[in-house]
C-alpha positions in Angstrom: 0.0 0.0 0.0 1.2 3.5 -0.9 1.6 6.2 1.8 -0.8 9.1 1.2 -0.7 12.4 3.0 -3.9 13.8 4.5 -4.1 16.2 1.6 -3.8 13.3 -0.9 -6.5 11.4 1.0 -8.9 14.4 0.9 -8.3 14.8 -2.8 -8.8 11.1 -3.4 -11.9 11.1 -1.2 -13.5 13.9 -3.3 -12.8 12.0 -6.5 -13.9 8.7 -5.1 -17.1 10.3 -3.9 -18.0 11.7 -7.3 -17.2 8.5 -9.0 -19.2 6.4 -6.5 -22.1 8.8 -6.7 -22.4 8.4 -10.5 -22.1 4.6 -10.3 -24.7 4.5 -7.4 -27.1 6.8 -9.3 -26.9 4.6 -12.5 -27.3 1.4 -10.5 -30.3 2.7 -8.7 -32.0 3.9 -12.0 -32.0 7.6 -11.1 -34.1 9.4 -13.7 -32.0 12.5 -13.7 -28.8 10.7 -14.6 -28.0 9.7 -18.2 -26.1 6.4 -18.3 -22.9 6.7 -20.3 -21.3 3.2 -20.4 -17.8 4.6 -20.9 -18.1 7.1 -18.0 -19.6 4.4 -15.8 -16.7 2.1 -16.5 -14.2 5.0 -16.0 -15.8 5.9 -12.6 -15.7 2.2 -11.6 -12.0 2.0 -12.6 -11.2 5.2 -10.6 -12.7 3.6 -7.5 -10.7 0.5 -8.0 -7.4 2.4 -8.5 -8.0 4.6 -5.5 -8.9 1.7 -3.2 -5.8 -0.2 -4.4 -3.5 2.5 -3.0 -5.5 3.4 0.1 -7.1 1.6 3.0 -10.7 2.4 2.2 -12.2 1.5 5.7 -9.6 3.7 7.4 -9.4 6.5 4.8 -13.0 6.7 3.5 -15.4 5.4 6.2 -18.2 7.8 5.3 -18.0 6.9 1.7 -18.2 3.2 2.5 -21.1 3.8 4.9 -23.2 5.6 2.2 -22.2 4.1 -1.1 -23.1 0.6 -2.2 -20.7 0.9 -5.2 -17.8 1.8 -2.9 -18.6 -1.1 -0.6 -18.7 -3.5 -3.5 -15.4 -2.3 -4.9 -13.7 -2.6 -1.5 -15.2 -6.0 -0.9 -14.1 -7.2 -4.4 -10.5 -6.0 -3.8 -10.4 -7.7 -0.4 -11.7 -11.0 -1.8 -9.1 -10.8 -4.6 -6.3 -10.3 -2.1 -7.5 -13.3 -0.1 -7.7 -15.4 -3.2 -4.2 -14.5 -4.3 -2.8 -15.0 -0.9 -4.4 -18.5 -0.4 -4.5 -19.7 -4.0 -1.5 -22.0 -3.8 -2.8 -23.8 -0.7 -6.5 -24.0 -1.7 -6.3 -24.4 -5.4 -2.9 -25.8 -6.4 -4.0 -26.8 -9.9 -5.2 -23.3 -10.6 -2.1 -21.8 -9.1 0.1 -24.0 -11.4 -1.9 -23.0 -14.5 -1.7 -19.3 -13.6 2.0 -19.5 -13.0 2.5 -21.2 -16.4 0.4 -18.5 -18.1 2.4 -15.7 -16.4 5.7 -16.9 -18.0 
């Protein structure tokens, strides 16, 4: 995880909040929001990249409390980390295939 200053966290929080708000609005079918698939994907990717470099529960607790999209991204990243950490012990065949493909 990368170290971020408080100013960095505040800037990232504002960006993450805007991205999550758009994704949440689209997911909930808000009538005043026009779905742009490219922008939706970009907002989702922004959330993923921000959460990869920060500890979302520590740095963005209010965002996680209010945004289903933010919670889903955080949960997906945590699941991915657990899978990667335990892959060799739980799925040795999968681990072997992935290692071969990575070469």
